[in-house]
GUZAZA-402843 format. One record per residue: residue number from 1; z, y, x of N, C-alpha, C in turn. Coordinates in Angstrom, 1 decimal. Each point is the difference from the previous one (the first is absolute). Example, Ala and Ser with C-alpha at 12.3 -4.5 7.8 and 13.67 -1.06 7.14 Angstrom:
// residues 2
num; nZ; nY; nX; caZ; caY; caX; cZ; cY; cX
1; 7.8; -5.7; 13.2; 0.0; 1.2; -0.9; 0.0; 1.2; 0.9
2; -0.7; 1.1; -0.4; 0.0; 1.1; 0.9; 0.8; 1.1; -0.8
// end
This chain:
// residues 78
num; nZ; nY; nX; caZ; caY; caX; cZ; cY; cX
1; 0.0; -1.2; 0.8; 0.0; 1.2; -0.8; 0.0; 1.2; 0.9
2; -0.9; 0.9; -0.3; -0.2; 1.3; 0.8; -0.2; 1.1; -1.0
3; 0.3; 1.2; 0.5; -0.3; 1.2; -0.9; -1.5; 0.0; -0.4
4; -0.2; 0.4; -1.2; -1.4; 0.1; -0.6; -0.6; 1.3; 0.5
5; -1.3; -0.1; 0.5; -0.6; 1.2; 0.5; -0.4; 0.9; -1.2
6; -0.1; 1.3; 0.2; -0.2; 1.0; -1.1; -1.5; 0.0; -0.4
7; -0.9; -0.3; 0.9; -1.5; 0.2; -0.2; -0.5; -0.7; -1.3
8; 0.5; -1.2; -0.4; -0.5; -0.6; -1.2; 0.3; 0.8; -1.3
9; 1.1; 0.8; 0.1; 0.3; 0.9; -1.1; -0.8; 1.3; 0.0
10; -0.6; 0.3; 1.1; -0.7; 1.3; 0.2; -1.5; -0.1; -0.1
11; -0.6; -1.2; 0.3; -1.4; -0.2; 0.1; -0.5; -0.7; -1.3
12; -1.2; 0.6; -0.5; -0.6; -0.6; -1.2; -0.8; -1.3; 0.4
13; 0.1; -1.0; -0.9; -0.8; -1.2; 0.2; -1.3; 0.2; -0.6
14; -1.1; -0.4; 0.7; -1.3; 0.1; -0.6; -0.5; -1.4; -0.2
15; -0.2; -0.3; -1.3; -0.4; -1.4; -0.4; -1.6; 0.0; -0.1
16; -0.6; -1.0; 0.6; -1.4; -0.2; -0.1; -0.4; -0.8; -1.2
17; 0.9; -0.5; -0.8; -0.4; -0.8; -1.1; 1.2; 0.0; -1.0
18; 0.0; -0.9; -0.9; 1.1; 0.0; -1.0; 1.4; -0.3; 0.7
19; 1.0; 0.5; -0.6; 1.3; -0.2; 0.5; 0.3; -1.5; 0.2
20; 0.3; -0.4; 1.2; 0.3; -1.4; 0.2; -1.3; -0.8; 0.3
21; -1.2; 0.6; -0.1; -1.3; -0.6; 0.3; -0.1; -1.3; -0.9
22; 0.5; 0.0; -1.2; -0.2; -1.1; -0.9; 1.0; -1.2; 0.2
23; 0.9; 0.2; 1.0; 1.0; -1.1; 0.2; 1.1; 0.2; -1.0
24; 0.5; -1.1; -0.6; 1.1; 0.1; -0.9; 1.2; 0.7; 0.6
25; 0.7; 0.8; -0.8; 1.1; 0.7; 0.5; 1.2; -0.1; -1.0
26; 1.2; 0.3; 0.5; 1.3; -0.1; -0.7; 0.9; 1.1; 0.6
27; 0.6; 0.8; -0.9; 1.0; 1.0; 0.4; 1.4; -0.7; 0.0
28; 0.6; -0.1; 1.1; 1.3; -0.6; 0.1; 1.0; 1.1; 0.2
29; 0.8; 0.2; -1.1; 1.0; 1.1; 0.0; 1.4; -0.5; 0.5
30; 0.4; 0.5; 1.1; 1.3; -0.4; 0.6; 1.0; 1.0; -0.7
31; 0.9; -0.5; -0.8; 0.8; 0.9; -0.9; 1.4; 0.3; 0.5
32; 0.5; -0.7; 1.0; 1.5; 0.2; 0.3; 0.1; 0.4; 1.5
33; 0.1; 1.2; 0.4; 0.1; 1.2; -0.9; -1.4; 0.5; -0.4
34; -0.1; 0.6; -1.2; -1.2; 0.6; -0.4; -0.2; 1.3; 0.9
35; -1.2; 0.2; 0.4; -0.3; 1.2; 0.9; -0.7; 1.0; -0.9
36; 0.7; 1.1; -0.3; -0.6; 1.0; -0.9; -1.3; 0.6; 0.5
37; -0.2; 0.0; 1.3; -1.3; 0.5; 0.5; -1.2; -0.8; -0.4
38; 0.2; -1.3; -0.5; -1.1; -0.8; -0.4; -0.2; 0.0; -1.5
39; 0.8; 0.7; -0.8; 0.0; 0.0; -1.4; -1.4; 0.3; -0.6
40; -0.7; 1.1; 0.6; -1.3; 0.4; -0.5; -1.0; -1.1; 0.3
41; 0.1; -0.6; 1.1; -1.0; -1.1; 0.4; 0.2; -1.2; -0.9
42; 1.3; -0.4; -0.3; 0.3; -1.1; -0.9; -0.6; 0.3; -1.4
43; 0.3; 1.2; -0.5; -0.5; 0.3; -1.3; -1.6; 0.0; -0.1
44; -0.6; 0.2; 1.1; -1.5; 0.0; 0.0; -0.5; -1.4; -0.2
45; 0.7; -1.0; 0.6; -0.5; -1.4; -0.1; 0.6; -0.9; -1.0
46; 1.2; 0.4; -0.5; 0.7; -0.9; -1.0; -0.8; 0.1; -1.2
47; -0.5; -1.2; -0.5; -0.8; -0.1; -1.2; -1.5; 0.2; 0.2
48; -0.4; 0.3; 1.2; -1.4; 0.3; 0.3; -0.8; -1.3; 0.0
49; -1.1; -0.1; -0.7; -0.8; -1.3; 0.0; -0.4; -0.3; 1.4
50; 0.1; -1.3; 0.3; -0.3; -0.5; 1.3; 1.1; 0.1; 1.1
51; 1.1; 0.6; -0.4; 1.1; 0.1; 0.9; 1.3; -0.6; -0.6
52; 0.1; -1.4; 0.2; 1.3; -0.6; -0.4; 1.1; 0.7; 0.7
53; 1.1; 0.3; -0.7; 1.1; 0.7; 0.5; 1.3; -0.9; -0.1
54; 0.6; -0.3; 1.2; 1.1; -0.9; 0.0; 1.2; 0.7; 0.7
55; 1.2; -0.3; -0.4; 1.2; 0.6; 0.6; 0.7; -1.1; 0.9
56; 0.4; 0.5; 1.1; 0.8; -0.8; 0.9; 1.3; 0.7; 0.3
57; 1.1; -0.6; -0.4; 1.3; 0.6; 0.1; 0.5; 0.0; 1.4
58; -0.6; 0.8; 0.9; 0.4; 0.2; 1.4; -0.4; 1.3; 0.4
59; 0.2; 0.4; 1.3; -0.3; 1.2; 0.5; -1.5; 0.1; 0.5
60; -0.4; 1.1; 0.5; -1.4; 0.2; 0.4; -0.5; -0.9; 1.1
61; 1.0; -0.5; 0.8; -0.4; -0.9; 1.1; 0.2; -1.5; -0.5
62; -0.7; -0.4; -1.0; 0.1; -1.3; -0.6; -0.2; -1.1; 0.9
63; -0.9; 0.2; 1.0; -0.3; -1.0; 1.0; 1.2; -0.4; 0.8
64; 1.0; 0.9; 0.1; 1.2; -0.3; 0.7; 1.1; -0.4; -1.0
65; 0.2; 0.7; -1.1; 1.1; -0.2; -0.9; -0.2; -1.2; -1.0
66; -1.3; -0.3; -0.3; -0.3; -1.1; -1.0; -1.3; -0.7; 0.4
67; 0.0; -0.6; 1.2; -1.3; -0.5; 0.4; -0.5; -1.2; -0.9
68; 0.9; -0.8; -0.5; -0.5; -1.1; -0.8; -0.6; 0.5; -1.3
69; 0.7; 0.9; -0.7; -0.4; 0.5; -1.2; -1.4; 0.8; 0.1
70; -0.1; 0.8; 1.1; -1.2; 0.7; 0.3; -1.2; -1.0; 0.2
71; 0.3; -1.0; 0.8; -1.0; -1.0; 0.3; -0.5; -0.7; -1.3
72; 0.9; -0.3; -0.9; -0.4; -0.6; -1.3; -0.9; 0.9; -0.8
73; 0.3; 1.3; 0.0; -0.8; 1.0; -0.7; -1.3; 0.1; 0.6
74; -0.1; 0.1; 1.3; -1.3; 0.1; 0.7; -0.9; -1.2; -0.2
75; 0.6; -1.2; 0.0; -0.8; -1.2; -0.2; -0.5; -0.1; -1.4
76; 0.8; 0.5; -1.0; -0.4; 0.0; -1.4; -1.1; 1.0; -0.2
77; 0.0; 1.1; 0.7; -1.0; 1.0; -0.1; -1.3; -0.3; 0.7
78; 0.0; -1.0; 1.0; -1.2; -0.3; 0.8; -1.0; -0.8; -0.8
// end
């Protein structure tokens, strides 16, 4: 675990095709604790067609705090 660089928050992403390039996608919402800074993003994708939205009751670093549960969700989404 290292500090997150600022540039990803500051630079715009330029997509050359559809979001995800046609690959199936799932929004995994890590809810404990809920991060208020992500509320707008969550609202954008919750209920959006083509975006299954699942909650995982762990923190933002799910790969550390809940690796088995996260692995299950990723395998189900694949």
